[in-house]
N, C-alpha and C positions, 0 to 999 in steps of 0.2 A: 503494500498499499504505499505508493511514493507519490510525491509531488516535487518533482525536480525544480519546476520554475517557481517555486514559492520559497520567498526569503522573509523570515521573520525573528523576532527577538526570542531568546531563551525562554521567558516569560510566555509569550504567545505559544510557542510549542508545548510548554507546560501545560497549560490550561487546555490547548487542542487535545492533548494526550488524555487528560481527565474526562474530557467529554467523551472522547472515543472509547475509554473503558468504562461509560457507564454512570459517571460520577453526577449525582443531582444535587447534592447537599455537601456543605464544608462549613466546620465550625473553625473560628480564629479569633485571636486577639491580634490586631495589626501591628506591624512594626516596620521601621523606616528601612528593614533590611530586605522586606520583600515588595516594595511599594510597586515594583514592575509586574508581579503578580497580581496584586490589587487592581492595577491600571487593566490587565487583560482580562480579569473578571468583569470589570466594569462593562467593557466592549462586549463580552460574550452575554451577559444577563442570563445565562442558562442555567447557571449553577446557584442555588438559594444558599446564599452565604450569609451565615450566622454569627453576629460580633458577640463575641462573649466579655465576661469582665475579668476573669484570671484564666490563665492558661490551662491550670489542673481541671477547670471547669470544661474548659473547650476539649481537651483531651478525653475526659470522662463521657462527653456528649459523643464523640466520635467512636470511642468504645461500645456507649450503648445502640449507636446507630450501625455499627458492624454486627453486633449481636443480633439485632432485629432483623434486618436485611439479607444477613449471609453475604453481603458486598462489604468491601473496604468502607471503614467510616475515614474520613478526611478531615484532619485537623491542621491549621497551620500558625506556625508562632513566631516570634523573633530569635535571634541568638541569645546566649548566657542566660540570664535570668528566666526568659520566656521558655528557653528549651528545659532548663531544670523544673521550672515549674510544671513544665508539661509532663516530665518523665513519671509522674505519679500514675498517670494515664495509660503510659506505655507498658507499666507494670502491671496494671491490671490487665490490659490485654493480652501481655504475655502469659500469665499465670491461668487466664481465662481462656486461651486459645482463640481471641478475637481478632477477625481479619482487620486492619487497621492500619494507615498511612500517615505518618507525621512529617509534613515539611516543616523545615526550620530554614528561616534566612541567616546568612552568614555574613561576616566580614569579606571585603575584596580579596581576590586571591592572591594578589601580591602582599597583603598585610599578614599573612600567616607567621606565627612563630615569633611574634613583636609582642606578644599579648597585646594585640588590637582592642579597641572597645569591645568588650562583652564577648571576646573570643573566646570558643571553645573547641577542645579535639572533639568532635562530635562523634565518630566511628569509637574513640575509646570511652565516651561517656556513656553512650546506650548500646554498644555492644555487648554487654552481659545481660542486658534487660530485654533486648529486641532480637527477633528473627534475622534481621540482617540491618546494619546501618553505612550509610556510604553518603559521601560528597558527589554531586553531580558537578565535575569541573571543567566541562565545556559544554556549550549549547547545542554542538552535534550531537552530543549523546543522551541528551533528554530524551527523546522517544524511547531509545533503547532500554535506558536505566528505570524510567517509568514503567516500562511493558514488564521488564524483571521483578521490579516491586510488585505491581500487582499478581503476577503469577506466584511471588514468593509469600506474600502476604495469605493468599487463599489456598494454596496447594498443601498436600499433606496435612500435617498438623497445623492449621493456621496461626498466625501471630502478626505481631506488630513489625512494621517496616518504617525505619528513619530516614530521610533523603535530607542532607544539608544543599542549601542553594546560596552559592557566594553570590552576593549584590550585583558584581561587575558581570558575571557568567549570565545573569537574567536579562542585562540589556546589549548582551552579545547577540549579532545576527548569524543566523545559521539558514542553510539549505536541507536541511535534514528532511527525510520523509517520515511520515507517520507509520505508526506499527498498528497492526491490527487490533481488535479486542482479545482481552486475555480470556482464557480458558483455564480453569481451575483443574489440576490434576488430581484424582481420587484413586489410592490403591484399593482394590478389592480383594476378598478372600478367595483363593484357589479353592478347587474341588477337593483337593487331598485334605488342606486345612478344615474344609467343612465335615468331610467325613469323620475325620480325626476327632473334632469338637461333638459332632454327634453319638460318637463310640462312648467318650468321656462322660458325657451328660447322662448317657442311657446306663452308665456303671454307679452312676450316683445316687444316693439315698436319701441326701440333705442338701441338695444344689441351692443356690442363691444367685441370682443375676442383679447385676449393678452397672448403672448406665450413667453416663455423663460425658465431659470434654467438650472438644468445639466441632463445628462442622456437623450440626444435628440438622433436623428438620421434622416438620411436622409428619411428613410421611414417614420418617425413620420412627417417630414415637408409636405412630400405628400400627407398624410392622413388629416394633418390639412386643406391643401389647398382644398382637395377634399370636406372635410365637410363645409368648408366656402362658396365655391363656390355653394354646394347645397342648403344650408340655406341662401345665399345672404348675408351673415355676413361679416361686414369688420372684418380684423385682422390685429392686430399690433405685433410688436415685442418688449421685454423689451431691456433695455439698453446693446448694444454691443451685442445682438443676432440678428443681421439682417440677417444673413444667414439661420436662421431657416426655414424661407420660401422664395422660391424662389421671388424674387422681380416682378419677370413679372407676376405674379398671379394676375389675375382682383381682387380679394378680398383683396390682399395686399395693406394697407394705411399707412404704414410707421412705423418708431420706436418711442418709447417713451424714450427719452434719455435728455440729457443736451441740451437745446434749442431745444425743437421739433418743429414739423411744428404746427403753432398756431391753424390750423383748426383741426389738430387732437386732440391738447391738448383739445379744446373746444368740441369737440365730445364724449371725454371721460367724461368731465364735465357733459354732457348733458345727457348722458347714463342713461338709467332704467335698465339696466343690465350690469355687465361685467363677462363675461366668462373668467378665467385666468387659463392657464395651464401650470406649470411648474415655472412660476415667482415668486419671494418673495415678490413682491410689496416693494422693497426698495426705499431709499430716492431718488435716480437718477430718476427712473422709474415713480415715482409719485409727480415728480416736488416737491419734498421737502415735501411731505404728503400733497400737496395742491388739486392735482386732484381729490384724494378721502381724505376725512376727516375722521381719526381716533378717537374713535374706531368704530365707527356706521357710513359707508358710506352712502352718500345719496342714492347711487346706489346699487338695489341687486348684491349681489355678490355671484358667484359660483367660489370657489378657489380649486383648484385640485393642489397637490403638495404629494411628497412621503414622506415629513417628517411630522408626524401626528402631530406636535407642530407647524407646521408653520401657516394653517389657523387658525385663532383668535389671532396670535401673536400680529398683530398690528390692524388687521380690523376683526371685527366679520363678518363671511361669513353668506348669507342665507342658503348657502349649502356647507360645506366643505367635500372633498373628500380626502381621503389619497391613492394616487395611483401614479405611475411613469408615463411619459409622454409617453414613445412608446407604451404600450398596451393601456392608454387612447386615444391617437390619433387614433388607430387602431379601439377600439370600437366607438368613435365618427365618423369615416367614413363610418360607418355602419348605423346610424341613419338616418332617413328620416323626414323632416318636414311635419306637417300637409298639406294637400291639399290646395292649393292656399295662403299660409301663405306667406308674404314678410313683412320683416321690413320697418319702415320708414324712416330710415336712409339708404338710398340706397349706398352700397360700392362705387358706380361708380363715385359720387361725391366727396367723400374723395379720390378716387384713381385718380380723375384727380387733385384735389390740391396736392398730393402728388408727382406726376409727374411735375407739374408745380414748386414746391418747389426744385425740385432737379437740376434747371438750375441755372448755378452760377448766382450771382450777381456781377456787378462791384466791384473793389478792387483797392487801392492806390499802386502803385510802378510798377516795370518793369517786377516781376513775379508774376503772377496770379495763386493763389494755388489751387484756386476753378477750374480755367479752365483746370488747368493740371490735376485734379482730375478727371473731366467730361472726359479727352481725355482719361486717364488710364481706365476709364469704358467703353469706346468703342474699344481700343486697345487690352485690355486684354483677354484672353479666359475664358471660363464660368469657369473652374476650377483653375484659378489662385488664391494664396491666398494673402490677404492683411492682415498686422499686423501692430499694431499701441500699443505706450504705452499711456502716459496721458499727456494733453495740450491741449490747445485752438485749434492748428493745426488739432486734430483728429476731430473736430466739421464738418469741410470741408469734411473728408472722409464719415463720417456717412451721411452726407447731400447729397453730390453729386454721390457717388460710388454706383453701382448696385451690389448688391449681388444674384449671379444667382443659388448658390448651397449649400449644407449642407458643412460646415468646409471650407468656404472660407475665413472667419473671425476669426482674432485671436487678442482678444483685452482685458485686464482685467476690470471685472465690478467694481472692487475696486478703479479704477483710480490710478494705481501703476505707477509711473514713470519708465523708463528703460527698459520696458517689449519687445517692440518692435522688436529690433536687436536679443537678444536672442531667441524669438518665432521664428522668421523667421529662423533661424539657424537651430532649432529643426525641422520645417516644411520642409525645403529645404532637410536635411536629411532624414526625413522619407519620402518625395515625390521628389526625384531629377528629376523626369521628368515635372514636373510642375513649372510656374512662380510664385516665390515668392517674394513679395515686402514689405518692413519694412519701414514705415513713422515714424519720430522721430522730434520733435522739439529738439533745441540746446540744450537747459537745459535736454530733455528726452534723448538724444543720449548719452551726457557726464556720464550719470549713468551707462551705460555699452556697451559702444561703444569699450571698450577692447576686448569684444568678438569676434571684426571681427578678431583679432590673430585667436581665434579657429576655424572661419569659413576659414580663409587661411591654417591654418594647415591640415584642413581635406578635402580641396578642395570642401567646400560647398559653394555655390554660389546665396546665395538671392542677390536684388539689394535694397541698402538703400538709401532712400530719406531724406534728412537732412534740415528741414524747420527752416530757423536761421532767427529769428527776432530780436535777441542780449539781450532777456530777458525771464525771466519766465512768458511767457504771462499771463497764467491764474491767477496767483496772482497780475500781474499788472493790470489785468482788475477788478479784486475785490477791489485793490487800488482805480482806478480812481472812481469805482462806491461809494465807502465808505469814501473815504479820497480822493477827487480828487485835482490835481495838488500837491500831495505830495508822488510822488512815491519815495520809498527808499528799498534799500535792494532787488530788483529785476533785476537789470542791468547785464548782462554776457559781457564779454570780451572773445572772442572765438578765438580758433586756425584755420588755413586752415584747413578745415575738407576734402577737398581735398586731400591736401598734406599728411595730417595724413593716411588716407585710403591706398594711394600709398606706405607709409612706412610702414604699415601692409603687403605688398605685392598685395593689391587690386587694381582694377580699380577704378580710381577717377577722377571726372570732377566739376568744378563750372558752373552752368547754371543761367546766368544774364537775359536771356530776356525769356519769354512764349515760345516764337515761337522756340527758340533752344532747347526747352526739349525733343521734339519728336526724333530729331537726337541724342540727347545725351543718352535718354533710350536706343534706337536701339544698339549705341555703347557699353553700358554696358552690354547689354543681350547677345551681339554677343561674348563680351570678354571672357566668359566661366570661370569667376571667380568671386567673391564676389566684388561687386561694390558699391560705393557710389557716388552720386550726390548730390551737395552743392545746396540748393537752397535759397538764400538769399531773403526775403520778407520785405517790408516796414513795420516798426514797429507801424504803424498808423494803420494796418489792424489786430486789437484786435482780432475780432473773424468772423465767417461767417456772423453774422448779422450786425455788426455796427463797427465803426471806433472809435480811443481815440478822435479823433478831434469832431466827433459826439457826444460822451457822453459828453464832455466839453460844448459842444452848447447847449445841453438839460438844463446844469447846470447852463447856464447863464442868 
């Protein structure tokens, strides 16, 4: 695909490549280092450019867009502080296996090595946390390197790519031709692998299936559900991947994350075979590497992952398969169990335990966050999107909310605070017809709450729930566990969050009783504006499983 008669700047060539590769939206904080790109975007007007208030928010939005669409989320920031601020979103995309490309404006090529203004060594900075990091040093190579970036970020195990754009390269003229649109490469399981998998599964008495990771789809979820129901196989999801399988599936038995259902955790310990599709078997999903003991787990392990280096990285598998989740799920859906075969661990028992686990337990205070989450599960439509960052408040969501469709959950598996609000803004921009709810703790919200200004500017209307207990609750929980009665450095003095939202031009209310939440939520939804509901909860309610008082009592 060449245009030998066309000369253009490196910036114009870059924007042309974005359009060729199907980019419809990008998130940015503007910088003088890439003014030429902004100018080229001004001319094209085909990319919906969302200007954010902090680079971390822009990178989170790009990650959320990549998760939602399966196509690379695009962020643009400037050098130095802009790049380091954005690195938090790159780390999310890396651990969450999200397709994402971060473009970073850089100093002029001739100034490198002088510690020029905001100079950074981009490959050195991002190399450990990105799938690929490079600098486009010549305008002639823009089409080539951008094409590689799109292929790299989407193929195999998806992940972030970071490209540096020297400001003088962007105004350099080039006659380089365009490159055709990318096509992601997905490895598929071979017939021998599938036969061996079926044989191992047929030999098992207490098998458990676990799904997660990147490169998923609604079709893959349906295929896994069909496979699990056909084989009578209990299926769980890894940390913050609860929307991968419809929670209404009879074979679905819950998620393995922080504080999972004890019955599910025990079933994994007692399993004689684990069939893992897409998940990395990281610290959160394995209970700190205790549900499976590295490097030789007690359970037989079938580990299917698109990165050939992942099976065996922590746990030696009985059978390791390099394959992406979508083609693997389709192949599994076509496998039939041996006649009369049924596992001893009937998923119906674990399913019943999962449903009981979803019911809220009593908690102190006038605002019962668990009951509110359960109300949302009943009130919200199946396609509603629920977003959150990191903090103990998220435990109530993971336990009590019912995720009924692919990409109804946006949450960082790397436990990054401040993610929920930017993710909700990106989600609502992509799906203005869907209800989008962001949950954030008081500490989590103030890490990116300024992006409410972005939502108000563009008329993007998510509903943000701020769960305020006046502390960094997760860290306080760890203090009470390891250093009881010695809390220090975790208390927070907070603003009036509802008033802050109104100052941004949003709808804002304070909800002081559980019974008042439903009407407040309906008013927020009816406002047609970005909205914030401030939910003060009793600080004693430290997790969905216990209280600070109970933790002290067990120490007495």
